Structures are given as structure tokens and as C-alpha cells.
N, C-alpha and C positions, 0 to 999 in steps of 0.2 A: 300792399301798395307798391312795394318794390317789384313784385311780379308784374304789376300793371305797367310800370314805367319801363321795365326791361322788354316786355312784350311790345309796347309802342315803339321803343327805340329800334328793335329788330325789324319791324315792319313799317317804319315811318315812310320809306320811299314808296311803299305800295298802298298806303292809305289815302283815300280821297277825303274831302271835307266832311261828308256825311258820316264816314266811319270814325273820323276823329271826334266829331260831335257825340257819336254814340259811346265811344270809349270814355270821353270826358263826363258824359251823363252817368255812366256806370261808376266812375270814380267819385263823383259828387254823392251818389246814393250810398256808396260804401262809407264815405267819410261821415255822412249824416247819421248812418246807423251806428258807427263807432262812437260818435259824439253823444248820441242818445244813450248808448249803453254806459259810457263813462259818467254822464250826468246822473244816471239812475243808481249808480253804485253807492252802497253804504260806506265802503272804504274810501279813504282819500287817496287820490292819485296826483303826485307832483312830479314834474319832469324838469330836470336841471340840465343846462348845457355843460360842456366840458370846462367852460370858464366859471361855472358856479352861478349862472344866471337863471332866473325863473323863466321857464319856457311855457309850461302848461300846469294848470291846477283845476280839478273838477270841483263842483259845489261842496261835496263832502269834505274835501281838503280845506276849503275856505272856512267851513264851519268848525272843523276840528282844530285848525291852527290859527283861527281868528285873523284872517286877512282877506282882502279883496283882490282877486286875480287881475281884474281890469286895471287897477291902479298900481299893482306891483309887478306886472309883466316886465321882463327883462331887467328887473332889479336884482342885486346880489342876494342869493338865498340866505346868506348870513344875516342880512338886515330883515328879511321877511320872516325868518324863523329864529328869533333870538333864543339862546339857551338850549338849542337843539344839538350842539356839537356837530354842526353841518360839515365842517372840514373832515371829520372822521367818516361821516356818511358818504360824502362825495369822493373820498379817496380810499376805497377799500383795497386790499391787497390785489395785485395784478392778476393773481390766479383765481380770484373769486368769480364764479360763474352764477348763472341764474339759480341753479339748484343749491348754491352755497352762498346765498346773499347775506350781507351783513345785517344784523338785527339789533335794535336798541329799544329800551323802554324809557319813556320820558314821563315824568310826573308834572302835571300842570296844577297850579294852585289858584289861578285866576281865569275866568270869573268864578269857577268852581273847581274842586279838586277832581282831577281825572288822570288816569294812567293811559298813555298812548303807546302802542307798539309800532315802531317805525322800521320798515324793511327796505334796505337800499339795494337795488339791483342794477349793476352796470350793464349798459346796452350800447356798445360802440362808443360814440362820442358823447353820449348822454347818460345820465343816471336817473333811474325811476325810483321814486319813494312811494311805498304803499303804507298808508297810515290807518291803523285800526284803534278804536276805543275799546280797551280791555278792562275798563274799570269794573264793570259788572262781573266779568269772569273772575277777576281777583277777589271781589267781594264774596262770590260763591265759593271759591276755594277756601277763603278765610272762614266762612260759615261752616263749611264741611269739616275743616280742621277743628274748629271750636266745638262742633257737635260731637266729634269723636273724643275730644278731651273730656267734655262734660259726661259723655256716656261712661268713659273709663272711671271718672271720679265718682259717678253714681254707683257703679258696681263696687268700687272700693269702699265708699261710704256705707253701702248696704251691708257689706261684710263686716266692717268695723262696728257698725251699730248693733249687729246681731251678736258679735263677740262681746261687746260691752254690756249689752242688755241682759244676757244670761247671768253673769256674775252679779249684776245689780239686783236682779230678782232674787237670787239666792241670799244676798246680803240683807235685803228687805225682809225676807221670810225669817232669817235667823235673828234679826233684830226684834221682830215681833215675838219670837219664842223667848228671847232673852228678857224682853220686857215682862212677859208673863211670869217667868221664873223669879224676876226681881221683886215682883209684887208680894212674894212670900218672905222677903227679907224682914227679919224681926226688928232690926234697928231702923226706926222711921227716918232719921236724918240721912243715914247711908242709903236707904231705899229711895228717898226723894232725889238725892244727888245722882245716883246711878241712873234712875229713870230719866232724869233731865239730860244726862249725857246720851242715853239711848235715843231720846226724841231728837236731840241735835243731830246725831248720826243719821237717823231716818230722814230728817229734812234735807241733809246734804245728799243722801242717796237719791231722793226724789228730784233734787235740783240737777244732779248729774244726769239722771234719766231724762229730765225735760230738755236739757241741753242736747243730749244725744238724739232725742226724737226731733227736736227743732232743726238740728244739723241735717238729719236725713230728709226731713220734709222740705227744707230749703233747696236741696239739690234735686228733688223729684220734680219733673216737669208737671206743673199744675196749670191746666187750661183756665184762662181768665174768664170770669162771668161778666160779660160786657153789658153795661147799661148806660144810656145817655145821661149826662150830668154836667155839672160845672166843676172844672178842675180846681177852683179856689176852695171848694169844700174840703177835700182830703188834705190840701196844703195847710189850711187854717187849723184843721184837727191835729196835724202833725206838729205844727208850731206850738199849739197849746200844750201838747204832751211834753214837749222839750223846753217849755218856758222856764222851769226851775234851773235847768242846766245853763241857760243864757245868763241868768243872774249869778250863778256860781262862778262862771268863767269871765264875767264882765264883758259879755259880747253884746254889741249893739246890733239890732236887727231892723232893717228897712225893708218894707214890703210895698211893692209897686204893682197895683192891679188896675187893669183897664176898667172903665165904668161899666162896660158890657162885655161879657165873654160868650163866644159861640159854644154850642154844645159839642162835647167830645164823648165818645163811648169808651168806658174804662171800668176796670174792676177796682173798686174803692180800696179794698184791703191791700191789694197788691201795689197800687200806686202809693199808698201810705208807707208801705215797706220801702219803696224806692226813695221817697222824699226823706224818710227817717234816716236811711243810710247816708244819703248825700249830705244832709244837714249835720249828722253826727261826724262825718269825715271832716267837714268844714270846722266844726268846733275843736276837733282834735288837732287840726292844723294851726289853731290860734291858741297856743298855750298861755300866752300872756295878755289875753284880751284882744279885741279887734272888732271888726264890723262884718256883718253878713248881709249882703244885698240880694233880695229875692225879687224877681220881676217876671211878669207874664206878658209876652208879646204875641200879637195875632197877625197872621198874614192870610191871604186868600186860601191857602192850602193847609195851614197847620197852626197849632197853638204851642208856643215854646215857653218853658219854665226854666229860668236860669238861676243858678245859685253861685254867687261870687263872694269869695272870702278874701281877707287880707292876711292870710297865713303865710307860711314859709314857702309855698309853691312846691312844684314837683320837678325834680331834675329831668332834663331833656331825655336822658338815656332811659328813664322809666316811663315816659309818656306813652310810648308805643306798646307797652306791655301791661298797662293798668288793668285791662279787662281780662287778662289771662288768669286762669285758676292758680291759686297758691302763690301768686306774685303780689307782694305787699311792700309798701314803703313805710310801714309802721313797726318794723322789727318784730319783736316777740309779742307785741300787742295785737297784731293783725293775723288773719288766716288767709287773706287773699281771695276770699269768695264773695264778699259783699258787692263789689262792683260788677263782677261776673253775673251775679244773680240780678242786679239792677238792669243790666243791658238785656238779659234774657227776658225779663218781664216787659221792658219797654218795647222790644222787638215783637213780642207776642201781641202787643197792642197795635202793631203796624207802624210803630215809630222808631226813633233812633235817639241815642244819647252820645254826646261828644264832649270833649274836654279841651280847654285852653289853659295853659299855665306857664308862668315864668318864675324861675327859682328866685325867692326873696321878695316877690311881688304879689303872690296869691294865685288862686285857681278859680276857674269858672266851669261848672258843669251845666250843660243845657240838655233838657229833655224835650224832644220834639214829638208831638202826637198829631195825627191827621184830624182835621175837623170832620164833624159828622156829615155835613153836606158833601164834602169831597168823597168820603167813603161810600155814601149812597150813590153818587154819580158814577163811581167806578163799578158798582154792582149792577147798575141798570144799563 
């Protein structure tokens, strides 16, 4: 456009009315094309004046920053974009050029959690802000990092299981040989006592072997066998299995189920494992009794099962690392793998698991799974 105005200014005394109209028509067409391009962009474009006032914003910027340009035009950008550190964005170092523009990441929590990348580019008397939603990119990076961690743990677990399995087999074999020799012991009392000790040792070897195999199987990626069903069924089965523990710990359980539940496709055994781990964690957080509230909520897109306890809560510093392997808040009693496996199972079902907690007030885990109708619509 500057070229256009310079050209018109240089030849203004030579242009007749028809030429001016033609030049003006070309300018309108160029402006219309640029406006169409900016409106179609997926990235947000915001232009602020030297005084920090909103000059322009495209529809993507309105959507990402939650404001209406028509009502916010010429308003202070600080008011339009609260919490964005606008002063820093609008006042980059004087030597910052287009190729060295200032860049920030902003985390939004309302109406949903999103991470925005904001690039500030000085351009004469104005500053241009380019806004991108990088939430999905961050999630993919986190998934890739978690996958690499899980792969490393699987390799380690496989090696450890092999190293433990071999001596366990040797112990079991030698205990069988020892039992055979002890049956020749002439003293019946001594023979019975020693054979009892051998059987006890054999049971403990089998128990260690079962733990070893269970640990290895838990880390191996197992594809879920998905079948349509009612999520209340595996939940009730898990509660029935844990019923004696509720009584032992003086835990009150409140179950809130809708009158009708939509179908969800899931692997019953794997979801029972998830529910068992979450409920067991809640019980361990309520050492002196308490209440566990379990509720199922339904939306148009998903079925959500929440587990809320009145336990000690989780420190804020630990919340962000709960699903990391080998990170545990249970001290020597935990191995830091339970929640990692829960999230892996839930994600394999196309869902997500999240947590809310406040130290001293309890914790709520929520498992969200897509409704069957939604999954079918996505496939068709």
C-alpha cells in the first residue's frame, strides 16, 4: 500500500479523474484481498498502536483471546488482554527486528485450559501480535516424552524380570529336591517340621514370581478388547471386591449413578484395574476414616466417573508429576507406576484422566471416556 500511495503522490499532478478512480479501485481490491486472507488465517493477528491501543484483530484472535474487536477497537490492549503481560509485549528492546521478535507462552485456564504462543513483532509505530494455539503441540510432546520413558521402563523391567526369574526357578527346583530328600528323614516330627518350612519357602518363591510377572505384564502395552457396555458394571464389581477394606478403615462410600447410562466401549478387566487403583489410592489417603464419593456424569460427548476422597490431599508441587513413572507420594509404600498405568489404559480407550487436589482437603480423580455414539460418528 505504501508503494501505491508513493506512486500516486509522484504522479498526482498528471492523473485525471478516471486514472484516480482506477488506482482507487485497485487499492480497494488489494485491501479486500488482504482482509479476506487475514480473516481466513488460523493464527490470531492483533495490531496495537504506539500508545498501546487495539487497532485491528482478525476473527482467530477474537476466538483465541475471547473478545470482540467491534466493541474493543481503540481500547487499551491491557484491558482487552488481561494477564498477557502486554507491557512487555508492546515494549520489546529497541534492537528487536522482525526476525528477532519477542515471544511468550501464555496459559489460559478459562473456559478451557489452553497454551497460547504470542509473538510480538515491532513494525514502525505499531506492534503486531501473532497468536497461535500450541496446546495440541505441547500435548504431543508430552506424549512422546512419556512414551520414551515407558519404553525405557519396559526394557528395564524386562531385564530385571529375567534376572529375577532365573534364580527363582533355581530356588523352586532345589526346594523340590530338598523336599524329596526330607521325606527320607527317619524322625517324623522333624520331617514334618522341615517339610512345612520348605512348603512355606516354596509359597513365598511363587508369590515373588507372581509379583515379578505381574510387574512385567503391567508395563507391557496390552491392547484393550473393546466391547459396548455399561460403565456401572465394572465399577460395582470393583466396589464389591474392596468392600471389606471400607469396613476395616471406617470409610463411608457414596455412589451416585444416573438412572440411565449411555453405552461406552471398554475392556472390562482393564477398567476394573483403573478403578481399583484409584479407589485404593483414595483409601490409603484416608488413614483415619473418611468419605469416598463416586459419581458418574453424562454429557453429549462423554461419560465421566469421578472419585472424590476426604483424605490429606496432594501437595501442589506433586500434582504435575503424578503420572510420571516412579514418582510417588506414598514414600516406601509406593512404586510410582499405578497412576501411569491408569492413564495409559484410559488413553488407550480414547479417554483422559485428570486430577484436582488441595492439600488438607482431599483429592478428586476423574476418568472421562467417549460415548459410543460419539465414537461411531467420528468413524463414519
